[in-house]
N, C-alpha and C positions, 0 to 999 in steps of 0.2 A: 121861735123855731120855724124854719122854712117848711113848706109843704112837702118837699122832697125828703128832708131829714125825718119828718114825722112818718112818712110812708115807709122809709127804710127801717125806722125803729119798730113800727107795727109789724112789718114783714119779719124782722128779726125775732120779735116776740112770738109770732105765729110759728116760726121754724123751731124755736126752743120748745114751745108747748107740744108741737107734733113729735119732736124727738123724745121728750119726756114720756109722752103717751106710748110711743113705740117701745121705749125701754120698759115701761110698766107691763105692756102686753107680753113681751118676751119673758119678763120675770114671772108673771102669773102662769104662763105656759109651762115654764120649768117647775114652778111651784106645784101646779096640778099634776105633772108627771111624777114628781118626787112624792107627793101625797099619795098618789095611786100606788106607786111601788111600795111605799112603807105600809100602806093598808094591806096590800096583798101579802107582804111578808108576815105581818101580825096574824092575819087570817090563816096563812099557811101553817104557822106554828100550832094554832089551835086545831086546825083541821087534821094535821098529822097525828096529834095526840088522840083526837076523837076517833079517827079511823082505826087506829091501833086498838083502842078499847072496843070498838064496834066489831072488828074482826075476831077479837077474843070472845066477845059476847056470843057471836054466831056459833062458835065452837062449844059454847056452854061452859067455859072456864072462867067466868067473871065473878070475882068475889063481891061481897056486899060493899066493901070499901071502894072497889073499882067501879061498881055500879053507881055509887054516889058521885064518884069523880066524873064519870061519863055524863051524868045529869048536869053537874056543875059546869063542865066544859061546854055543853050544849047551851046552857043559859048564858055563859060568858060570850059565846059566839054570837048569839042573837043580840045581846046588849052591845057588843062591839060593832056589829053591822049597823045597828040603829045610830050609835054615836058617830060612826064614820059617815053615814048618809047625811046626818045633820051638820057635821063639820064641813063636809064637801059642798054643801049648799051655800055656805057663807064664804065670800071672798076674803082673802087676807087684807089687812089694812096697810096703809103706808108704813106703819110702825113695824110691820113684819119684814120690810125690805132690809137687806144687809146694810149695816151702817159703815160708812167709810172710816178709815183709821183717823183718829183725832176728833170724831164727832162726839157731841155731847149727848149723854143719855136723855131720852125723852124727845129729842129732836128728830122729826121724820127725815129720812134720807132724801137728798135732792139728787136727781139724775142729771148729769151734765151732758 
């Protein structure tokens, strides 16, 4: 193989790798935004329920069953916060990338 062809081949490979990395970067940015929005939605559901019970507690009209529910919701919120923090610290793997139609399961997606 001539030196010119080898250089073109190496340049083509470098361009492909750069394009793949750029695609991954965009995907992870979208992934992060989606993860954050989903986490906020989950926390919002728990927060709304907790705040409703807290308002009722302040008026002195909280039954024993509602008090137990308030405690459990508070525990769940703390557990969810911890799990979300831990999940957010790890980046998704290539296996998390959307698979093109016709792809075989277990095969990582290749960005073109």
